[in-house]
C-alpha positions in Angstrom: 0.0 0.0 0.0 1.6 3.3 -1.2 1.6 6.0 1.5 0.8 9.9 0.8 1.6 13.0 2.0 -1.5 14.8 1.9 -1.6 18.0 0.0 2.4 18.9 0.4 3.2 16.8 -2.8 1.0 18.4 -5.0 1.9 21.1 -7.8 1.2 24.5 -6.6 1.6 28.0 -8.1 3.7 30.6 -6.8 0.5 32.7 -5.4 -0.9 30.1 -2.9 1.8 30.6 -0.3 1.4 34.4 -1.0 -2.3 33.7 -0.2 -1.8 31.9 2.6 0.3 34.3 4.0 -1.9 37.2 3.7 -4.7 34.9 5.3 -2.6 34.5 8.2 -1.9 37.9 8.6 -5.8 38.7 8.5 -6.4 36.2 11.1 -3.7 37.5 13.6 -5.1 40.8 13.0 -8.7 39.9 13.3 -8.1 37.7 16.3 -5.7 40.6 18.3 -8.8 42.8 18.1 -10.5 41.2 20.4 -7.7 40.5 23.1 -8.5 43.2 26.2 -4.1 43.7 26.8 -3.9 44.5 23.2 -7.0 46.2 22.4 -7.5 49.4 24.7 -10.9 51.1 25.4 -14.4 49.9 24.7 -15.5 47.7 22.1 -18.2 48.1 20.4 -20.5 46.0 17.7 -20.2 49.1 15.0 -17.4 50.9 13.6 -17.3 54.5 15.7 -19.6 53.1 18.4 -16.7 52.4 20.6 -13.3 53.7 22.1 -11.5 50.4 21.3 -8.2 50.8 19.6 -5.8 47.8 18.1 -2.4 49.0 19.6 -3.6 52.3 20.3 -3.4 53.1 16.5 -6.2 50.8 14.6 -9.8 51.9 16.0 -11.4 48.3 15.8 -15.3 47.1 16.8 -16.6 43.8 16.6 -17.8 44.0 13.1 -14.1 45.3 12.2 -12.8 42.1 13.9 -14.9 39.7 12.2 -14.2 40.9 8.6 -10.3 40.0 8.9 -11.0 36.7 10.5 -13.4 35.9 7.7 -11.1 36.9 4.8 -8.2 34.6 6.6 -10.4 31.6 7.1 -11.2 31.9 3.2 -7.9 32.8 2.1 -6.5 29.9 4.0 -9.3 27.4 2.6 -8.6 29.2 -1.0 -4.8 28.6 -0.8 -5.2 24.7 -1.9 -6.1 26.1 -5.5 -4.3 28.7 -7.6 -7.4 30.0 -8.9 -9.1 30.5 -6.0 -6.2 32.2 -4.1 -6.3 34.5 -6.8 -10.1 35.1 -6.3 -9.7 35.7 -2.6 -6.4 38.1 -2.9 -8.8 40.2 -5.3 -11.9 40.2 -3.1 -10.0 41.0 -0.1 -7.8 44.1 -1.7 -11.5 45.3 -2.7 -12.6 45.0 1.0 -9.4 47.0 2.0 -9.7 49.2 -0.7 -12.8 50.1 0.4 -12.3 50.2 4.2 -9.8 52.5 3.6 -12.1 54.7 1.6 -14.1 54.8 5.0 -10.8 55.7 7.2 -9.6 58.7 5.0 -6.4 58.8 7.6 -3.2 56.9 8.6 -4.8 53.6 8.7 -6.6 54.3 5.5 -3.3 55.1 3.5 -2.0 51.4 5.0 -5.0 49.7 3.8 -4.7 51.5 0.1 -0.8 49.8 0.6 -2.6 46.2 1.6 -5.2 46.3 -1.3 -2.5 47.2 -3.9 -0.4 44.7 -2.5 -2.9 41.8 -2.7 -4.3 42.7 -5.9 -0.6 43.1 -7.2 -0.1 39.6 -5.9 -3.0 37.9 -7.4 -2.2 39.4 -11.1 1.3 39.3 -11.2 2.0 35.8 -9.3 1.1 33.8 -12.1 3.3 30.5 -13.6 3.6 27.4 -13.9 2.8 24.8 -10.6 5.7 24.1 -9.1 6.1 20.6 -8.2 7.6 20.0 -4.4 10.1 17.2 -4.8 9.1 14.2 -2.6 10.4 12.7 0.5 12.7 9.9 0.0 11.0 6.7 1.8 7.7 8.2 1.7 6.1 5.7 -0.9 7.6 2.9 1.3 5.1 1.1 3.4 
């Protein structure tokens, strides 16, 4: 019987690890928004209703924490496919750009950079799948 290494021996496109990295960053930011020591002030459900700020810089609310968590989960789920990774990067970039339009401050400028980076990676990282070398002895059972 042949043993497999799960999804690790499949070919992957260059955009997939980038999508996974953006997804991990979004998950981290979304989760840190709920941590009391990292987030100061009163956390409200809707943006602008509370005084909570992530690391004293980024104003957050429950909705603004859930949105990155959703994008992060979708990004990790999409990282198994090159086409799905591109879609999530473009969609996440669009959401970041819309959030930047609402912020209109230094945070908004940072979100524009994130949006451009996400859409740029989705556009520029096109290429042939890379086949990872298999582990020696993995096929022996």
